[in-house]
Backbone as ProteinMPNN parsed JSONL, in Angstrom:
{"seq_chain_A": "XXXXXXXXXXXXXXXXXXXXXXXXXXXXXXXXXXXXXXXXXXXXXXXXXXXXXXXXXXXXXXXXXXXXXXXXXXXXXXXXXXXXXXXXXXXXX", "coords_chain_A": {"N_chain_A": [[-3.237, -0.836, -4.715], [-2.357, 1.804, -4.503], [0.228, 1.669, -3.639], [1.539, -0.303, -5.038], [1.189, 0.746, -7.715], [2.709, 3.034, -7.668], [5.97, 4.292, -9.088], [8.379, 2.164, -9.786], [8.4, 0.974, -7.63], [7.212, -2.035, -7.873], [9.557, -2.836, -9.082], [11.4, -3.253, -7.012], [9.883, -4.376, -5.414], [10.112, -7.248, -6.743], [12.767, -7.2, -7.202], [13.563, -7.686, -4.342], [12.092, -9.62, -4.007], [14.076, -11.887, -5.237], [15.958, -11.942, -3.075], [17.281, -9.674, -2.798], [19.001, -7.917, -0.088], [20.184, -5.643, 0.946], [20.238, -2.125, 0.708], [22.119, -0.922, -1.13], [22.36, -3.972, -2.517], [19.603, -3.88, -3.354], [19.742, -1.358, -5.141], [21.445, -2.486, -6.957], [20.023, -4.409, -8.44], [18.469, -2.959, -9.802], [19.164, -0.784, -11.987], [18.694, 1.408, -12.938], [17.285, 3.275, -11.266], [17.236, 5.78, -8.754], [18.847, 6.973, -5.816], [17.243, 8.082, -4.403], [15.083, 7.552, -5.347], [14.828, 4.935, -4.698], [14.88, 5.155, -1.654], [12.611, 6.52, -1.361], [10.666, 4.237, -2.011], [11.282, 2.099, -0.556], [10.655, 3.179, 1.911], [7.712, 3.876, 1.845], [6.933, 1.193, 1.153], [7.659, -0.264, 4.125], [6.136, 1.339, 5.589], [3.615, 0.413, 4.74], [3.589, -2.257, 5.396], [4.503, -3.908, 4.016], [7.222, -4.88, 3.445], [9.625, -4.856, 5.852], [12.194, -3.027, 7.813], [15.407, -3.514, 9.001], [17.629, -2.954, 11.562], [21.134, -3.971, 12.042], [23.713, -3.818, 14.952], [26.891, -2.42, 14.63], [30.538, -2.542, 14.49], [30.513, -2.931, 11.48], [27.068, -0.95, 10.983], [24.601, -2.473, 9.804], [22.231, -2.474, 7.892], [19.307, -4.084, 6.599], [16.569, -4.915, 4.708], [13.481, -6.701, 4.059], [11.154, -8.409, 2.687], [8.081, -9.037, 4.349], [5.261, -11.23, 4.975], [2.693, -9.849, 3.694], [4.309, -8.367, 1.559], [5.465, -10.891, 0.068], [3.371, -11.643, -0.529], [2.351, -10.254, -2.606], [3.494, -11.275, -5.124], [2.253, -13.166, -6.944], [0.581, -10.718, -8.353], [2.448, -9.457, -9.061], [3.713, -10.774, -11.131], [1.174, -11.202, -12.629], [1.012, -8.663, -13.89], [3.351, -8.69, -15.055], [3.203, -10.552, -17.041], [0.798, -9.422, -18.65], [2.04, -7.239, -19.692], [3.875, -8.094, -21.392], [2.498, -9.609, -22.974], [1.22, -7.605, -24.434], [2.422, -5.45, -25.261], [2.719, -3.824, -27.127], [0.626, -1.842, -26.671], [1.738, -0.49, -24.678], [3.854, 1.33, -25.451]], "CA_chain_A": [[-2.537, 0.074, -5.642], [-1.615, 3.165, -4.012], [1.87, 1.463, -3.357], [1.797, -0.683, -6.17], [1.284, 1.732, -8.876], [3.991, 4.055, -7.712], [7.187, 4.268, -10.035], [9.657, 1.42, -8.874], [7.501, 0.123, -6.762], [7.206, -3.576, -8.653], [10.851, -3.399, -9.504], [11.784, -3.027, -5.381], [9.462, -5.964, -4.56], [10.817, -8.384, -7.366], [14.249, -7.44, -6.468], [13.747, -8.004, -3.237], [12.002, -10.899, -3.707], [15.277, -12.491, -5.749], [17.227, -11.844, -2.404], [18.281, -8.686, -2.463], [18.111, -7.383, 1.203], [20.64, -4.441, 1.738], [20.11, -0.975, -0.155], [22.88, -1.343, -2.402], [22.217, -4.756, -3.552], [18.64, -3.628, -4.438], [19.928, -0.499, -5.928], [22.36, -3.094, -8.068], [19.32, -5.11, -9.249], [17.386, -1.665, -10.634], [20.085, 0.229, -12.685], [17.944, 2.988, -13.556], [16.284, 3.741, -10.269], [18.047, 6.566, -8.517], [18.934, 6.738, -4.427], [16.076, 9.06, -4.078], [13.377, 7.065, -5.641], [14.705, 3.568, -3.769], [14.718, 5.303, -0.823], [11.311, 6.538, -1.25], [9.502, 3.131, -2.161], [11.315, 1.524, 0.812], [10.423, 3.517, 3.208], [6.329, 3.381, 1.509], [6.76, -0.562, 1.659], [8.07, -0.736, 5.113], [4.971, 1.95, 5.696], [2.597, 0.177, 4.39], [3.802, -3.176, 5.784], [5.181, -4.884, 2.868], [8.822, -4.871, 3.854], [10.556, -4.695, 7.265], [13.862, -2.731, 7.468], [16.197, -3.821, 10.246], [19.511, -2.535, 11.724], [22.101, -4.746, 12.857], [24.399, -2.892, 15.076], [27.958, -2.801, 14.165], [30.624, -1.771, 13.54], [30.057, -1.361, 10.475], [25.951, -1.07, 11.135], [24.312, -3.191, 8.914], [20.729, -2.067, 7.727], [18.854, -4.931, 5.818], [14.879, -5.269, 4.252], [12.958, -8.196, 3.869], [9.426, -8.848, 2.441], [6.664, -9.904, 5.12], [4.216, -12.235, 4.124], [2.152, -9.208, 2.878], [5.486, -8.61, 0.567], [5.483, -12.042, -0.607], [1.606, -12.773, -1.345], [2.646, -9.616, -4.358], [4.783, -12.223, -6.055], [1.208, -13.556, -8.297], [0.374, -9.635, -8.562], [3.262, -8.529, -10.03], [3.81, -11.857, -12.65], [0.621, -11.003, -13.379], [1.167, -7.28, -14.515], [4.606, -8.361, -16.476], [2.473, -11.119, -18.114], [0.269, -8.394, -19.447], [3.36, -6.296, -20.424], [4.649, -8.688, -22.284], [1.498, -10.296, -24.254], [0.444, -6.151, -24.837], [3.693, -4.595, -25.721], [2.25, -2.803, -28.161], [-0.109, -0.764, -25.945], [2.609, 0.099, -23.699], [4.853, 1.958, -25.785]], "C_chain_A": [[-2.032, 1.428, -5.425], [-0.319, 2.515, -3.738], [2.589, 0.72, -4.518], [1.861, -0.223, -7.381], [1.983, 2.849, -8.571], [5.255, 3.523, -8.303], [8.258, 3.405, -9.282], [8.861, 0.766, -8.44], [7.62, -1.944, -7.09], [8.497, -4.092, -8.899], [11.922, -3.833, -7.981], [11.639, -4.104, -5.045], [10.273, -6.781, -5.348], [12.568, -8.469, -7.417], [14.728, -7.852, -5.375], [13.157, -9.967, -2.53], [13.047, -11.975, -4.881], [16.499, -12.449, -4.572], [17.77, -10.826, -2.321], [17.939, -7.815, -1.15], [18.689, -6.108, 1.589], [20.2, -3.228, 0.415], [20.98, -1.058, -1.17], [22.353, -2.494, -3.331], [20.791, -4.639, -4.204], [18.963, -2.63, -5.408], [20.968, -1.254, -7.291], [21.551, -4.007, -9.149], [18.402, -4.34, -10.163], [18.672, -0.855, -11.228], [19.774, 1.357, -12.466], [17.31, 3.566, -12.38], [17.045, 4.618, -9.549], [17.684, 6.333, -6.848], [17.899, 7.305, -3.897], [14.632, 8.001, -3.863], [13.392, 5.65, -5.245], [14.572, 3.916, -2.408], [13.149, 5.727, 0.011], [9.974, 5.63, -1.193], [10.117, 2.414, -0.895], [10.84, 1.452, 1.889], [8.371, 3.463, 3.093], [6.558, 2.039, 1.812], [7.27, -0.657, 2.836], [6.677, 0.002, 5.804], [3.887, 1.065, 5.843], [2.673, -2.064, 5.031], [3.824, -4.414, 4.966], [6.176, -5.213, 3.1], [8.644, -4.161, 5.452], [12.334, -4.206, 7.401], [14.292, -3.06, 9.281], [17.605, -3.563, 10.204], [20.112, -3.289, 12.831], [23.443, -3.938, 13.26], [25.84, -3.418, 14.783], [28.836, -2.949, 15.08], [30.588, -2.855, 12.256], [28.395, -2.172, 11.06], [25.361, -1.661, 9.759], [22.477, -2.935, 8.754], [20.048, -3.14, 6.508], [17.026, -4.811, 5.699], [14.405, -6.438, 3.583], [11.942, -8.192, 3.674], [8.604, -9.687, 3.801], [5.761, -10.512, 3.936], [3.502, -11.28, 3.12], [2.921, -9.28, 1.249], [5.326, -9.851, -0.455], [4.358, -12.427, -1.357], [1.663, -11.368, -2.554], [3.173, -10.215, -5.304], [3.66, -12.75, -7.136], [0.45, -12.605, -8.662], [1.046, -8.878, -9.779], [3.585, -9.624, -11.361], [2.509, -11.522, -13.651], [0.705, -9.601, -14.842], [2.706, -7.749, -15.447], [3.806, -9.265, -17.405], [1.611, -10.172, -19.053], [1.073, -7.757, -20.194], [3.512, -6.931, -21.498], [3.519, -9.162, -23.389], [1.176, -8.94, -25.012], [1.445, -5.025, -25.044], [3.856, -3.717, -26.104], [1.41, -1.791, -27.596], [0.747, 0.129, -25.132], [3.635, 1.233, -24.325], [5.795, 1.59, -26.014]], "O_chain_A": [[-1.321, 2.027, -6.233], [0.427, 3.474, -3.54], [3.736, 0.916, -4.919], [2.61, -0.781, -8.182], [1.818, 3.78, -9.36], [5.601, 2.371, -8.04], [8.907, 3.841, -8.331], [8.585, -0.265, -9.053], [8.133, -2.797, -6.366], [8.767, -5.291, -8.963], [12.924, -4.547, -7.983], [12.472, -4.868, -4.559], [11.286, -7.163, -4.761], [13.331, -9.418, -7.597], [15.864, -8.286, -5.187], [13.398, -10.803, -1.659], [12.42, -12.946, -5.306], [17.662, -12.765, -4.822], [18.863, -10.829, -1.755], [16.911, -7.145, -1.051], [18.076, -5.39, 2.379], [19.888, -3.613, -0.712], [20.472, -1.309, -2.263], [21.99, -2.317, -4.493], [20.593, -5.111, -5.323], [18.563, -2.847, -6.551], [21.183, -0.682, -8.36], [21.97, -4.337, -10.258], [17.721, -4.838, -11.059], [19.087, -0.108, -10.342], [20.427, 2.228, -11.892], [16.671, 4.579, -12.665], [18.154, 4.098, -9.674], [16.666, 5.752, -6.473], [17.624, 6.955, -2.749], [13.768, 7.76, -3.019], [12.346, 5.004, -5.318], [14.107, 2.994, -1.739], [12.692, 5.509, 1.133], [8.858, 5.858, -0.727], [9.243, 2.111, -0.083], [10.587, 0.526, 2.66], [7.725, 3.086, 4.071], [6.306, 1.753, 2.983], [7.636, -1.829, 2.746], [6.069, -0.724, 6.59], [3.277, 0.934, 6.904], [1.737, -2.856, 4.93], [3.345, -5.532, 5.158], [6.165, -6.431, 2.917], [7.88, -3.335, 5.952], [13.346, -4.862, 7.154], [13.675, -2.882, 10.331], [18.463, -3.776, 9.348], [19.83, -3.321, 14.028], [24.191, -3.458, 12.408], [26.053, -4.627, 14.689], [28.555, -3.323, 16.219], [30.742, -3.964, 12.769], [28.286, -3.343, 11.425], [25.76, -1.205, 8.687], [21.674, -3.296, 9.615], [20.411, -2.851, 5.367], [16.357, -4.619, 6.714], [14.964, -7.012, 2.649], [11.341, -7.887, 4.703], [8.69, -10.897, 4.008], [5.614, -10.381, 2.72], [3.525, -11.561, 1.922], [2.53, -9.837, 0.223], [5.082, -9.695, -1.651], [4.242, -13.154, -2.343], [0.885, -11.543, -3.492], [3.326, -9.65, -6.387], [4.087, -12.797, -8.289], [-0.52, -12.984, -9.32], [0.698, -8.208, -10.751], [3.673, -9.176, -12.504], [2.533, -11.513, -14.881], [0.545, -9.609, -16.063], [3.038, -7.098, -16.438], [3.668, -8.856, -18.557], [1.824, -10.244, -20.263], [0.848, -7.683, -21.402], [3.301, -6.39, -22.584], [3.748, -9.047, -24.593], [0.863, -9.055, -26.197], [1.169, -3.828, -24.973], [4.686, -2.845, -25.845], [1.52, -0.702, -28.158], [0.498, 1.319, -24.941], [4.179, 1.999, -23.529], [6.698, 2.363, -26.334]]}, "name": "protein", "num_of_chains": 1, "seq": "XXXXXXXXXXXXXXXXXXXXXXXXXXXXXXXXXXXXXXXXXXXXXXXXXXXXXXXXXXXXXXXXXXXXXXXXXXXXXXXXXXXXXXXXXXXXX"}
């Protein structure tokens, strides 16, 4: 919960589950997130073992973020949170 409860964490995980790997791809998948917030969430996900950061030497240098097995295991949790939000939208404002 310390990670999943953070702002944008679920959206970042879902974007990555949909195939986004590069910072710019993840950013495009989440239009309202700031670069700072995305950087913080990606760093936290990597630190907690939910994602991995890989640097491919260039030129140009390519940085990819991929979900670990633990990161992919969050899919049913995120689906349950989304379903709750859909069923109880009036409670959530």
